[in-house]
C-alpha positions in Angstrom: 18.4 -11.7 15.3 15.1 -13.3 15.1 14.1 -13.1 18.8 15.0 -9.8 19.3 13.2 -8.3 16.2 10.0 -6.3 16.3 7.5 -4.7 13.6 5.1 -2.2 13.5 1.0 -2.7 14.5 -1.3 -1.7 14.3 -1.0 1.1 16.6 2.0 3.0 17.9 4.1 0.1 19.5 6.4 -2.0 18.1 5.6 -5.6 18.0 6.5 -9.2 17.8 6.7 -10.3 14.1 3.7 -12.7 13.1 6.3 -14.0 9.8 10.0 -14.4 11.8 13.1 -12.6 10.8 15.0 -13.8 7.9 18.1 -15.6 9.2 21.3 -15.6 7.8 21.2 -19.6 7.3 17.6 -18.8 5.4 19.2 -15.9 3.3 22.1 -18.0 2.1 19.4 -20.7 1.1 17.3 -18.4 -0.9 20.4 -16.6 -2.7 21.8 -19.7 -3.6 18.5 -19.9 -6.2 19.6 -16.6 -7.5 22.9 -17.1 -10.0 23.8 -13.8 -10.1 23.0 -12.3 -6.5 26.9 -13.4 -5.4 27.8 -15.0 -2.2 25.8 -13.6 1.1 28.4 -11.4 3.5 25.6 -9.6 5.4 22.5 -9.1 6.7 22.6 -5.4 7.3 18.8 -4.5 7.9 15.4 -6.2 9.3 12.4 -4.4 8.0 10.0 -3.9 10.7 7.1 -4.0 8.1 4.7 -6.3 9.7 3.1 -8.2 6.3 6.4 -10.1 5.5 10.0 -10.6 6.4 12.5 -8.4 4.2 16.3 -7.6 5.0 18.8 -5.9 3.3 21.5 -8.7 2.6 25.4 -7.6 1.4 26.9 -9.7 -1.3 30.1 -10.0 -2.9 28.1 -8.4 -6.0 26.6 -5.7 -3.9 23.6 -4.9 -1.9 19.7 -6.8 -2.1 16.9 -6.3 -1.1 15.4 -10.3 0.1 11.7 -10.5 0.9 10.0 -13.7 1.6 6.2 -14.0 1.7 4.2 -17.4 3.1 2.8 -19.0 -0.4 -0.9 -18.4 1.0 0.0 -14.8 0.7 1.6 -14.9 -1.9 2.4 -17.5 -4.7 4.8 -17.3 -7.6 2.5 -16.2 -10.3 0.8 -13.3 -7.8 4.1 -12.2 -7.5 4.8 -12.3 -11.4 2.0 -10.6 -11.9 3.9 -7.5 -9.5 7.1 -7.9 -11.4 5.7 -7.5 -14.7 4.4 -4.3 -13.4 7.6 -3.1 -12.5 9.0 -4.3 -15.3 6.8 -1.9 -17.2 7.3 0.8 -15.6 11.3 0.2 -15.6 10.9 0.4 -19.6 9.4 3.1 -19.5 12.1 5.4 -17.6 10.5 4.9 -13.7 13.3 4.3 -11.1 12.3 1.0 -9.3 14.3 -1.6 -8.2 15.2 -4.4 -10.5 14.5 -8.1 -10.1 16.8 -10.2 -10.1 16.0 -13.1 -11.6 16.5 -17.1 -10.1 17.8 -19.8 -11.9 15.1 -20.9 -14.5 15.0 -17.5 -15.3 11.3 -16.3 -13.3 11.0 -13.6 -10.2 10.7 -15.4 -7.4 10.9 -18.8 -5.9 9.5 -21.2 -3.4 10.7 -23.0 -0.6 8.8 -25.0 1.8 5.9 -22.7 2.7 7.5 -19.8 2.0 8.2 -17.8 -1.4 11.2 -15.3 -1.9 12.5 -12.8 -4.2 15.2 -10.7 -4.6 15.9 -7.1 -6.1 18.8 -5.0 -6.6 18.8 -2.1 -3.8 17.4 1.1 -5.6 19.3 4.3 -5.1 18.5 6.9 -2.9 17.8 8.0 0.8 15.7 5.5 3.0 14.7 8.1 4.5 11.4 6.9 6.2 12.4 2.9 6.2 11.9 3.5 10.2 8.6 4.9 10.4 5.2 3.8 10.6 2.9 3.5 7.3 0.6 5.7 8.5 2.5 8.8 9.3 3.3 11.7 7.8 5.8 13.6 5.5 8.2 15.6 7.5 8.2 18.3 5.3 5.6 20.0 3.0 8.1 20.1 0.1 8.4 16.0 0.3 4.8 16.1 -0.1 4.9 18.1 -3.2 7.5 16.1 -5.0 5.7 12.4 -3.9 2.8 13.9 -5.8 4.3 15.1 -8.7 6.4 11.2 -8.6 2.6 9.4 -8.6 2.1 11.5 -11.5 4.9 10.4 -13.3 3.8 6.4 -12.3 0.5 7.0 -13.3 2.1 8.7 -17.0 4.4 5.6 -17.3 1.5 3.2 -16.3 -0.3 3.9 -19.4 -0.4 1.3 -21.8 0.0 -1.9 -19.3 -2.4 -4.2 -20.6 -2.5 -6.6 -17.6 -5.9 -7.2 -15.6 -6.7 -6.7 -12.1 -5.0 -9.4 -10.1 -6.7 -12.2 -8.3 -8.6 -12.0 -5.2 -5.2 -12.2 -3.2 -5.7 -10.8 0.5 -3.4 -7.5 0.8 -4.6 -6.4 -2.2 -5.8 -2.9 -2.6 -8.4 -3.6 -5.3 -11.1 -1.0 -6.9 -14.5 -2.9 -7.2 -16.9 -1.5 -4.4 -16.0 2.3 -4.6 -15.9 1.6 -8.8 -19.6 0.5 -8.2 -22.7 1.9 -8.6 -23.9 0.1 -5.4 -21.0 0.1 -3.4 -23.2 -1.9 -1.0 -24.0 -4.6 -3.2 -20.7 -4.3 -4.3 -19.4 -5.2 -0.7 -21.5 -8.0 -0.7 -19.8 -9.5 -3.3 -16.4 -9.0 -2.6 -16.9 -10.4 0.6 -18.8 -13.5 -0.5 -16.1 -14.3 -3.0 -13.6 -14.5 0.4 -14.4 -17.3 3.0 -12.2 -15.8 5.8 -14.0 -12.2 5.3 -17.4 -13.5 5.5 -16.6 -15.4 8.4 -15.3 -13.3 10.5 -18.3 -10.8 9.6 -21.3 -13.4 10.0 -23.7 -12.7 12.6 -22.6 -8.8 12.7 -24.6 -5.6 11.3 -21.6 -5.2 8.9 -24.2 -4.6 6.3 -26.0 -1.8 8.2 -22.9 -0.3 9.5 -21.2 0.3 5.6 -24.5 1.2 4.3 -24.3 4.3 7.0 -21.1 5.2 5.5 -22.0 5.2 2.0 -25.1 7.1 2.4 -23.5 9.7 4.3 -20.3 10.4 2.5 -21.6 10.0 -1.0 -20.8 6.1 -2.5 -18.7 5.3 -5.2 -17.1 7.3 -8.5 -17.8 4.9 -11.2 -16.8 5.1 -14.6 -13.3 6.3 -14.2 -10.6 4.9 -16.2 -9.1 1.7 -15.4 -5.2 2.2 -15.1 -2.7 -0.2 -13.2 -1.6 1.7 -9.8 0.9 1.6 -6.7 -2.2 1.6 -4.3 0.4 1.9 -1.3 2.2 5.3 -1.5 3.4 7.0 1.1 6.8 8.0 2.4 8.7 5.0 3.2 7.7 3.7 0.1 9.8 6.3 -1.2 13.6 7.0 -1.5 15.0 10.2 -1.7 18.0 12.2 -3.7 20.0 14.5 -1.3 17.9 17.3 -3.2 14.5 16.4 -1.8 13.2 14.8 -5.1 12.0 11.2 -4.9 14.9 8.9 -6.5 12.9 6.0 -6.6 9.9 4.3 -6.1 9.5 0.7 -3.6 7.0 -2.1 -2.6 4.6 -2.8 -5.2 2.9 -5.5 -3.1 -0.7 -4.0 -3.2 -0.4 -2.9 -7.2 -2.8 -4.2 -9.5 -5.5 -2.2 -11.6 -7.6 0.7 -9.6 -7.6 4.2 -11.8 -5.5 7.3 -11.2 -8.3 9.3 -8.6 -8.1 6.0 -6.2 -4.4 6.3 -6.4 -4.3 9.5 -5.8 -7.0 9.5 -3.1 -5.2 6.8 -1.0 -1.4 8.5 -1.3 -3.4 11.6 0.5 -5.1 9.4 3.0 -2.1 7.5 4.0 -0.3 10.6 4.5 -1.9 14.2 5.2 -3.5 12.4 8.9 -2.1 11.2 12.2 -4.3 8.2 12.0 -2.5 6.6 15.0 -3.6 9.6 17.2 -7.2 8.7 15.9 -9.4 9.0 19.6 -6.7 11.2 21.3 -7.6 14.4 18.9 -9.4 15.7 16.7 -7.6 17.5 14.5 -5.7 14.7 12.7 -5.8 16.0 9.1 -2.8 18.2 7.6 -4.9 20.4 4.8 -1.5 21.7 3.4 0.1 18.8 3.1 -3.2 16.8 1.3 -2.9 20.1 -0.6 1.5 20.1 -1.5 0.7 16.5 -2.8 -2.4 17.3 -4.8 -0.4 20.3 -6.4 2.9 18.3 -7.4 0.7 15.8 -8.9 -1.1 18.4 -11.0 2.7 19.9 -12.1 2.5 16.4 -13.8 -1.3 15.4 -14.7 -3.9 17.7 -15.3 -7.0 17.0 -13.0 -10.4 18.4 -14.1 -13.3 20.0 -11.8 -15.4 16.4 -12.0 -11.9 14.5 -11.6 -11.3 17.1 -8.0 -15.1 16.3 -7.4 -14.4 12.5 -7.2 -11.4 12.7 -5.9 -12.8 14.4 -2.8 -16.0 11.9 -2.7 -13.7 9.3 -2.4 -10.9 10.7 -0.4 -13.1 9.6 2.9 -14.2 5.8 1.5 -10.8 5.1 -0.4 -9.7 2.6 2.5 -12.8 0.4 2.6 -11.2 -2.4 0.0 -8.1 -2.5 1.5 -9.4 -2.8 5.3 -11.6 -5.6 4.0 -8.5 -7.4 2.4 -6.6 -6.6 5.8 -9.5 -8.5 7.9 -9.1 -11.5 5.6 -5.4 -11.4 5.9 -6.0 -11.5 9.6 -9.1 -13.4 9.9 -8.0 -16.4 7.3 -3.8 -16.5 6.5 -2.8 -15.5 10.1 -5.7 -16.9 12.5 -6.0 -13.6 14.7 -9.7 -12.4 15.7 -8.4 -9.7 17.4 -6.1 -7.9 14.7 -9.3 -8.2 12.4 -11.7 -6.4 15.0 -8.9 -3.6 14.7 -8.7 -3.3 11.1 -12.5 -3.6 11.1 -13.5 -0.7 14.3 -10.3 1.3 14.1 -9.2 0.9 10.9 -12.1 0.8 8.6 -15.1 2.5 10.5 -13.2 4.7 12.2 -11.3 6.4 9.3 -14.7 7.3 7.6 -16.1 7.7 10.7 -14.0 10.9 11.1 -14.7 12.1 8.0 -18.0 12.9 8.9 -16.8 14.4 12.4 -16.6 18.4 13.0 -13.3 18.4 12.2 -13.6 15.9 9.3 -15.9 17.8 7.6 -14.0 20.9 7.9 -10.8 19.5 6.7 -13.1 17.8 3.2 -14.4 21.8 3.2 -11.2 23.4 2.8 -9.5 20.9 1.1 -11.9 21.4 -1.5 -11.3 25.3 -1.5 -7.9 25.2 -1.9 -8.2 22.1 -4.0 -10.6 23.8 -6.6 -9.0 27.3 -6.6 
């Protein structure tokens, strides 16, 4: 399977994976460390998501989701933080996957340079599992229900007191846009990550970001902090037959941010056809953004000040995760070409689109409908 397995790339085309597909022999070795998992019967599906390797594994005790990370990307300690948040949400009544305990009771294991985690299959239809992350919902009803489900997650997350996760790559943290001086916060973020700092060295990145912060309004300090999902897009939701969200999956980017950051991220990842950037001006779908917002507000109220902050945050909410992607590509993967795409096409390109006529029109329409 590993020879023909392809994954989503930074554009529209499928690509050879950075991390090879999980083999049957590898799955058997990993499952042996999870006593409740049972014996392997089949690997029924390999995930096309690019930052780890994952597969649905069928055993004599049911269907499980096996996920493998490089240890430099997700250590056992990092996975334990993520699993603790998931356990809190389950206790609060939210449907998220159950983490299977390994020998000794931990939620993950280390073998060679890899770490593995195993989840019991969550209920629901995986309608979007083969669609790329930056693609829209199939219907506005899905967007509305996704917004309501995000509101329920934020309610369930109340009281989870763990601090923010460490400086791991591919975590959607909230330090830059939470600062009164986003550029100074960016400089601190870069300085804490040697691979990112090395890749940016000699580039005029401060001037480019200063331009964007000045033009698009800067950060939103003084927000109530909250552990959040931070990767809210259709393929991280499982669906019931009636169109409601049945379960929420993939908490790999979760950490302490704030509710408005998570909501802005959800809108930014689902209301725009970013993979068409450069080919079409009208990338944004205001109706999807409003449907998600209305769904969210059926669960959690937003004040006019909240709405002002959400609109100001939306064009720049991706900046910190884009920098984390560059850190990942430049450091762990050693691929400066992909790092350049993350910088120019993702970080700069998405923000610049909001300064275009189409982007400004989207923000005006969204603000008008959101404030109505």
